[in-house]
C-alpha positions as CSV (number, residue, x, y, z in Angstrom):
1,M,144.4,94.2,124.4
2,K,146.0,92.1,126.6
3,L,147.5,93.8,129.6
4,V,149.9,92.0,132.2
5,R,152.0,93.3,135.1
6,Y,155.5,91.4,134.9
7,G,158.2,91.0,137.6
8,R,159.0,90.2,141.1
9,A,156.2,90.1,143.3
10,G,155.9,93.4,144.7
11,A,157.6,95.2,141.9
12,E,155.7,94.3,138.9
13,K,155.7,96.7,135.9
14,P,152.9,97.1,133.6
15,G,153.0,95.7,130.1
16,L,151.0,94.1,127.1
17,V,150.9,91.5,124.9
18,D,150.9,92.2,121.1
19,A,149.2,90.6,118.5
20,D,152.4,88.4,117.7
21,G,152.5,87.3,121.5
22,T,155.3,89.5,122.3
23,L,155.6,91.2,126.0
24,R,156.3,94.8,125.7
25,D,156.8,97.5,128.7
26,L,154.2,100.2,129.3
27,S,156.2,101.8,131.8
28,R,156.4,104.8,129.6
29,V,152.7,105.2,129.1
30,V,151.5,104.3,132.5
31,R,153.3,103.8,136.0
32,D,150.9,100.6,136.9
33,L,148.0,98.9,135.6
34,T,145.4,100.3,138.2
35,P,141.8,100.7,138.2
36,A,142.5,104.2,136.7
37,A,144.0,102.6,133.6
38,L,140.7,100.7,132.6
39,S,138.3,104.0,132.8
40,P,137.1,104.9,129.6
41,A,139.7,107.7,129.4
42,G,142.4,105.2,130.5
43,L,141.6,102.7,128.1
44,K,141.6,105.3,125.1
45,R,144.9,106.3,126.2
46,L,146.1,102.9,125.9
47,R,144.5,102.2,122.7
48,A,146.6,104.8,121.2
49,V,149.8,103.6,121.8
50,D,151.5,101.6,118.9
51,P,152.6,98.7,120.2
52,T,155.8,98.2,117.9
53,R,156.9,101.5,119.5
54,L,157.1,99.8,123.0
55,P,160.2,98.2,124.5
56,V,160.2,94.4,124.3
57,V,160.7,92.6,127.3
58,R,163.4,89.7,127.1
59,G,163.1,86.4,128.5
60,R,160.2,85.1,130.5
61,P,159.7,87.1,133.6
62,R,157.0,86.2,136.3
63,L,153.4,87.2,135.5
64,G,151.8,88.9,138.5
65,C,148.2,89.7,139.4
66,P,147.7,92.0,136.2
67,L,145.7,94.7,138.2
68,A,147.0,96.6,140.9
69,G,144.3,98.3,143.5
70,I,141.8,95.7,143.1
71,G,138.9,96.6,145.6
72,K,137.0,93.5,146.2
73,L,136.5,90.2,144.7
74,V,132.9,89.5,144.5
75,C,132.0,85.8,143.7
76,I,129.3,84.0,142.6
77,G,128.5,80.2,143.8
78,L,126.7,77.4,142.3
79,N,126.2,79.6,138.9
80,Y,126.4,76.4,136.6
81,T,123.6,74.0,136.3
82,D,126.1,70.7,136.1
83,H,128.1,71.9,139.3
84,A,125.0,72.8,141.0
85,N,123.9,69.1,140.5
86,E,127.2,67.4,140.8
87,V,127.3,68.6,144.7
88,G,123.6,67.9,145.3
89,A,122.5,71.6,145.7
90,P,119.1,72.9,144.3
91,L,119.4,75.6,141.7
92,P,119.4,79.0,143.1
93,K,116.9,81.3,142.5
94,E,118.8,84.3,142.9
95,P,122.5,84.7,142.4
96,V,124.6,83.3,145.6
97,V,127.0,86.2,146.4
98,F,130.1,86.0,149.0
99,L,133.2,87.8,149.0
100,K,136.9,86.6,148.6
101,A,139.8,88.5,150.4
102,T,142.1,90.5,148.2
103,S,145.3,89.4,150.1
104,A,144.3,85.9,148.5
105,L,145.6,87.3,145.2
106,I,148.5,85.9,143.4
107,G,149.8,85.7,139.7
108,A,149.0,83.0,136.9
109,G,152.1,80.6,137.9
110,D,152.6,81.5,141.4
111,R,152.5,78.8,144.1
112,I,149.3,77.7,145.9
113,V,149.9,77.3,149.5
114,R,148.0,74.8,151.5
115,P,147.2,76.6,155.0
116,R,147.6,74.8,158.3
117,G,144.9,72.6,159.2
118,A,143.7,72.3,155.4
119,V,142.5,68.9,154.4
120,K,139.8,69.6,151.6
121,L,141.9,71.6,148.9
122,D,140.0,72.3,145.8
123,Y,140.2,74.3,142.5
124,E,137.5,76.1,140.6
125,V,138.2,77.8,137.0
126,E,136.0,81.0,136.4
127,L,135.5,83.8,134.5
128,G,136.3,87.3,136.2
129,A,134.5,90.4,134.7
130,V,136.5,93.5,135.6
131,I,134.7,96.4,136.5
132,G,136.3,99.8,134.7
133,R,133.7,102.2,135.9
134,D,131.4,102.7,139.1
135,A,128.2,100.7,138.9
136,R,125.3,101.3,141.4
137,D,121.8,99.7,141.1
138,V,122.4,99.5,137.1
139,A,120.0,98.1,134.8
140,E,120.9,94.7,133.0
141,A,120.6,96.4,129.5
142,D,123.4,98.9,130.7
143,A,125.6,96.5,132.8
144,L,128.0,95.4,130.4
145,R,129.0,98.9,129.7
146,H,130.6,98.8,133.2
147,V,132.9,96.1,132.5
148,A,136.2,96.9,131.1
149,A,138.0,93.7,130.7
150,Y,137.7,89.9,131.3
151,C,140.0,87.6,133.1
152,L,140.9,84.0,134.5
153,V,140.4,83.3,137.9
154,D,141.0,80.1,140.1
155,D,138.6,80.4,142.8
156,V,140.8,77.9,145.1
157,S,138.8,76.4,148.1
158,E,139.6,74.8,151.5
159,R,136.2,72.7,151.6
160,A,136.6,71.7,155.3
161,F,137.1,75.5,156.4
162,Q,134.2,76.5,154.0
163,L,131.3,73.9,155.4
164,E,132.6,72.5,158.5
165,H,133.7,75.2,160.7
166,G,130.8,77.2,160.8
167,G,130.2,80.9,159.6
168,T,130.3,82.0,155.8
169,T,131.8,80.7,152.5
170,T,134.4,83.7,152.8
171,K,136.2,81.5,155.5
172,G,137.1,78.6,153.0
173,K,137.9,81.0,150.1
174,S,140.2,83.4,151.4
175,A,143.4,82.0,152.5
176,D,146.7,83.7,151.2
177,T,147.5,82.5,147.5
178,F,143.6,81.5,147.1
179,A,143.1,83.6,144.1
180,P,145.4,83.0,141.0
181,L,144.2,85.6,138.8
182,G,145.6,86.3,135.1
183,P,147.8,85.7,133.4
184,W,146.5,88.8,131.7
185,L,143.5,91.3,131.6
186,V,141.8,90.9,128.2
187,T,139.7,94.1,127.2
188,A,136.1,93.6,126.7
189,D,135.9,94.8,123.2
190,E,138.2,91.6,122.4
191,V,135.5,89.3,124.4
192,P,132.4,90.1,122.0
193,D,129.9,87.3,123.7
194,P,131.2,86.6,127.3
195,Q,128.6,83.8,127.2
196,A,130.4,82.0,124.7
197,L,133.7,80.9,126.3
198,E,135.0,77.5,127.0
199,L,136.6,76.6,130.3
200,W,139.1,73.9,131.6
201,T,141.0,72.5,134.3
202,T,143.6,69.6,134.7
203,V,145.3,68.5,137.6
204,N,148.9,66.6,136.9
205,G,147.6,66.4,133.0
206,E,144.2,64.7,134.0
207,P,141.1,66.6,132.6
208,R,138.7,67.4,135.5
209,Q,136.5,70.4,134.4
210,R,135.3,71.2,131.0
211,G,132.4,73.8,130.2
212,S,131.1,76.9,128.6
213,T,129.8,79.9,130.1
214,A,126.9,79.5,127.9
215,N,125.8,77.2,130.7
216,M,125.8,80.1,133.7
217,I,122.2,79.9,135.4
218,F,123.0,84.0,135.7
219,G,125.0,85.4,132.9
220,V,127.7,88.4,133.5
221,R,125.2,90.8,132.4
222,A,122.7,89.9,135.1
223,L,125.4,89.2,137.7
224,V,126.5,93.0,137.5
225,A,123.2,94.2,137.7
226,Y,122.3,92.3,140.3
227,V,125.4,92.7,142.8
228,S,125.4,96.3,142.0
229,R,121.7,96.5,143.6
230,F,123.3,95.3,147.0
231,M,126.8,96.9,147.1
232,S,128.5,99.6,144.7
233,L,130.9,98.2,142.1
234,R,133.9,100.6,142.0
235,A,136.4,100.6,139.1
236,G,138.7,97.6,139.6
237,D,136.4,95.4,141.5
238,I,136.2,91.9,140.0
239,V,133.0,89.7,139.9
240,S,134.2,86.2,139.5
241,T,131.2,84.4,137.8
242,G,131.0,80.7,139.2
243,T,132.4,77.4,138.1
244,P,131.2,74.2,136.0
245,A,131.1,70.6,137.1
246,G,134.4,68.9,137.8
247,V,135.6,70.2,141.2
248,A,137.4,68.1,143.4
249,H,134.2,68.2,146.0
250,G,131.8,66.8,143.6
251,M,133.7,63.8,142.6
252,K,132.9,60.3,144.2
253,P,134.8,59.9,146.3
254,P,136.2,63.6,146.4
255,R,139.7,63.8,145.0
256,Y,141.1,67.1,146.8
257,L,144.4,68.6,146.2
258,E,147.6,67.5,147.6
259,P,151.0,69.3,147.9
260,G,153.0,68.8,144.6
261,D,149.9,68.6,142.4
262,V,149.9,71.0,139.5
263,I,146.7,72.5,138.4
264,E,146.2,74.4,134.9
265,V,142.9,76.2,134.4
266,G,142.1,78.0,131.1
267,I,139.6,80.0,129.3
268,T,139.0,80.4,125.5
269,G,141.2,83.7,124.5
270,L,141.9,84.5,128.1
271,G,145.1,82.6,128.5
272,A,145.9,79.6,130.9
273,Q,147.4,79.4,134.4
274,K,149.6,76.7,136.1
275,N,150.0,76.7,139.6
276,R,151.8,74.2,142.0
277,V,150.6,73.3,145.5
278,V,152.9,73.4,148.2
279,S,152.5,73.2,152.1
280,R,153.3,75.7,154.4
C-alpha cells in the first residue's frame, strides 16, 4: 500500500494511492495515519479495505508528511562508501547516529526555507525505515519485523551550522523545513529487499546523486538492531539510513543550494519529491 496524508498544512486527511495511481480518501476507515495505523493490527485493517470502494480525491491536493505523530527521526551519517570517500572521512566501524528534530518535517512538495545565517545549504536523498512496533535491543535476524513501511527522506543540511559552530551534527540538520518526507509511505510487504533500491537527486534538472542501497556500509537490518541497543525505537519512529555520493559539500568546489533552486529526489518504488529553496 501507498499511504498518504493530503490537504493543507495542519489539516491533512488520510488517503491511499491505488494500483492505478488514483488518490483515494481513507477518512471513513481511520481518522489519520498515526503510528497505530502501522501496527500489525492497524495494517491488517487497512489491507482489508477495497480501494475501489473509497472516494476518489479530485484535483491535485498538497501531499503533507505521510505520518502524523512521528516520535523521533534517527539519522545515520557516512553510511555509503562513496559518500565517506567524497568528504574525506574514514569508513565508520560502527554506525554514526544523530537525531533530527521532528519540527523539521514537511511534505514532499513544500518549500525548503534557508534559515537566517545559513550559507552552506545541502541535500541528502535517503531511505527511511518506518518503525511499526516497538523495538528494544532486537537481534538483526528479527529487526525487519519491526519495520512497517519505507519512505523517501531528504536530510537537508546546513553545513556551516553542522561543522563550524561547535556542538553536534543535530544543530545543522534540524532547522524548520529540513526534513521533506514522502510523498507516501510504502508498506514493507511491497519492498522485498530494502538493499536493492536506486536513489537519485537533481538540482535544477542537473543530476547530482545516483546510488544504490546495496552500497550501504550498514544495511537496514543492521541499523535497526544497532540503534535499538541504545534507545527504544517506538512505533512511528523513522530511521533515515544515510546518503550516497554527490552531495554539494563533497563537490570540488562545493555547490551549495541557493534560493530559487529546485531539488528533486527519488527512490525506486517510493516516489519522488520536488522542493524549491526560498530565503527566510
